[in-house]
N, C-alpha and C positions, 0 to 999 in steps of 0.2 A: 296565628294571622299575623301576617307578614307585615312588620313597620311595626312592632307592639313590642315592645321588653315582656320577658314573664320569669320562668326561674329553671332552673337545670331540673327538667323534668321529664318522665318517660311513664311506658305503658311499665306493670309488673310481670315477670316471665311465668307463665304455667308453673306452677310450685316453688314460686318464688314471694317468698315476705315482703313486705312494704320496708324496712330497714336495710334487707340488702340490696332491691330495687333501689334505694337514695344510694347507699352508695355506688352500686353499680353505676347509673347514671353522672353521677361527676367525677367518675372517673372518664367515661365517655363523651361527655358534654364539655368539661372543664378540665380534665386532665389530673384532678386530683386526686390523693390515696385520704379516705376517712375510716377510722377507725372506727369500731364500734361503740367505745369507751367517751369517743368525741361526740355525738350527736343522740338528740333526745327526741322525742316528738315534741312539735309546736303546735299544729294545727290540721284539722279533719274538716274538710268542705263538701257538702253534696251537691252536683252539679248537676241542674236539669236542662238540656237543652229545648227551650222552647219548640223551636222548629221541627224538631225532630223527635222529641220525647226521648230521647237516649238519657241516659244516668250516669253519672260518671262518681267514684269517690277519690279523691284527691288527699292527699297525707301529705305533709310538710314537716321537716327537722329543724333544729336548730342545732346549725354544726360549730363546735365549740372551736375546735382544732382537726389539721390536717396538715397532708404533706405532700410537701410541691407548690408552685404557683401557678391560682388559675391563668387560663389563654383557652380562646376557643379552640375547641378538640376537632369543634365538625363546622367548621368555614363551610362545606357545601350545603348548612343547614340554616346558621345563623351565621350574620352579617356582624355581630359583634356583640362584646361582655362588657358591663358597666355596673359602677357599684351606685347604688345612691343611698342617702338617707332618705328617712320616710318624709319629711317637710319639702325633699328635693325631688321629689318622684315627677316623674313627669306627665304628660297626660296621655301618652300613648303606652302607658301599661294593659296590660291585658286584664278587663274588669274582674274577670273572678278571679287574678294573680293579685288584684290591688286590694279585695274584699277578703283574700287571706290575711294579706299583708297588716290589713286595718284591724280584724280579727286579732291578731298574735300583739300586736301593739295596745290593742285594749284588753289584753292579758284572758282574752278569752280562745279556749281549745277547739271548739264546735261551731259552724255555719253554716248556712245554705245560701245557693245563688241560682239565680233562673236567668237565663238570657239566652241571646242567639250565640254569642261568643262561649257557650258551655260544650263547640265540639273538640277534640283535639287537636292540637293546634301543629300546624306544619311549618317549617321554615319561619318557627318564632326566632326574637332577637334573646338576647338572652344576658 
């Protein structure tokens, strides 16, 4: 969703697990190196796109340490990166991402989301 904030994310490659995909996407999108010891599962979200009926499984991770300084490694895709506290989230956070963040804040590890923004997001701000 253009003009909306999200999280570094992407599709899992064939034969790739969720954890290696998260590590790869972090490197591709924000230029950081995450080591397996510094990452753990946070939230799984089942998304249903009401307009197409497509379903997605989003898996988010907590990252406690990384190597490198985060930067916008895909400026042709994302307009900027920004850090926000939960109480300072702007209105233009992708609704399904907001749902994941709220679940995580509440200590929940699973949730579901249904809406028209449930499609994969091209050109999302991160």
